[in-house]
LODREN-259632 format. One record per residue (C-alpha): residue in three letters; x, y, z; residue number from 1. Coordinates in nm, 3 decimals, decimal comma. Example, Ala and Ser with C-alpha at 12.3 -4.5 7.8 and 13.67 -1.06 7.14 Angstrom:
2
- ALA/1,230/-0,450/0,780/1 $
- SER/1,367/-0,106/0,714/2 $
***
This chain:
70
- UNK/0,334/-1,266/2,568/1 $
- UNK/0,195/-1,162/2,269/2 $
- UNK/-0,122/-1,395/2,090/3 $
- UNK/0,073/-1,587/1,814/4 $
- UNK/-0,281/-1,680/1,664/5 $
- UNK/-0,361/-1,679/1,270/6 $
- UNK/-0,708/-1,721/1,149/7 $
- UNK/-0,738/-1,964/0,800/8 $
- UNK/-1,028/-1,891/0,582/9 $
- UNK/-1,231/-1,622/0,724/10 $
- UNK/-1,207/-1,717/1,091/11 $
- UNK/-1,272/-2,096/1,031/12 $
- UNK/-0,949/-2,190/1,120/13 $
- UNK/-0,762/-2,083/1,363/14 $
- UNK/-0,357/-2,162/1,346/15 $
- UNK/-0,081/-2,100/1,606/16 $
- UNK/0,183/-1,939/1,396/17 $
- UNK/0,375/-2,203/1,609/18 $
- UNK/0,276/-2,436/1,407/19 $
- UNK/0,243/-2,239/1,084/20 $
- UNK/0,605/-2,164/1,137/21 $
- UNK/0,680/-2,528/1,156/22 $
- UNK/0,505/-2,638/0,891/23 $
- UNK/0,718/-2,337/0,669/24 $
- UNK/1,006/-2,493/0,802/25 $
- UNK/0,936/-2,893/0,716/26 $
- UNK/0,818/-2,746/0,325/27 $
- UNK/1,242/-2,573/0,341/28 $
- UNK/0,994/-2,174/0,294/29 $
- UNK/1,174/-1,902/0,440/30 $
- UNK/0,969/-1,620/0,410/31 $
- UNK/1,078/-1,202/0,403/32 $
- UNK/0,951/-0,874/0,374/33 $
- UNK/1,160/-0,571/0,272/34 $
- UNK/1,086/-0,243/0,386/35 $
- UNK/1,145/0,037/0,164/36 $
- UNK/1,119/0,391/0,260/37 $
- UNK/1,197/0,703/0,112/38 $
- UNK/1,514/0,808/0,197/39 $
- UNK/1,581/0,532/0,411/40 $
- UNK/1,787/0,248/0,325/41 $
- UNK/1,605/-0,054/0,249/42 $
- UNK/1,559/-0,346/0,507/43 $
- UNK/1,519/-0,674/0,446/44 $
- UNK/1,370/-0,895/0,748/45 $
- UNK/1,377/-1,300/0,699/46 $
- UNK/1,244/-1,593/0,883/47 $
- UNK/1,573/-1,840/1,106/48 $
- UNK/1,436/-2,035/0,738/49 $
- UNK/1,509/-1,721/0,538/50 $
- UNK/1,883/-1,695/0,636/51 $
- UNK/1,971/-2,088/0,646/52 $
- UNK/1,893/-2,124/0,296/53 $
- UNK/2,068/-1,754/0,200/54 $
- UNK/2,388/-1,953/0,384/55 $
- UNK/2,361/-1,677/0,640/56 $
- UNK/2,485/-1,847/1,021/57 $
- UNK/2,212/-1,814/1,259/58 $
- UNK/2,490/-1,630/1,474/59 $
- UNK/2,527/-1,354/1,262/60 $
- UNK/2,416/-1,010/1,385/61 $
- UNK/2,320/-0,839/1,065/62 $
- UNK/2,191/-0,524/1,075/63 $
- UNK/1,808/-0,522/0,882/64 $
- UNK/1,983/-0,313/0,650/65 $
- UNK/2,267/-0,508/0,647/66 $
- UNK/2,065/-0,853/0,589/67 $
- UNK/1,945/-0,661/0,293/68 $
- UNK/2,301/-0,553/0,065/69 $
- UNK/2,406/-0,939/0,171/70 $
***
């Protein structure tokens, strides 16, 4: 099991990533990362909340490339 802890404020405020996810979801905030490499199709990695906000069904099996195109 991976450690899902985020360190805030120079290490003074450890926060569990599950709690961060909960805060972002309750604030209706979706997060994403676009990966662009020379010679490759761009890829989009997005949170479940981002998918919901974009209207993508949670059972949709887009590849990261297809999600970027969407």
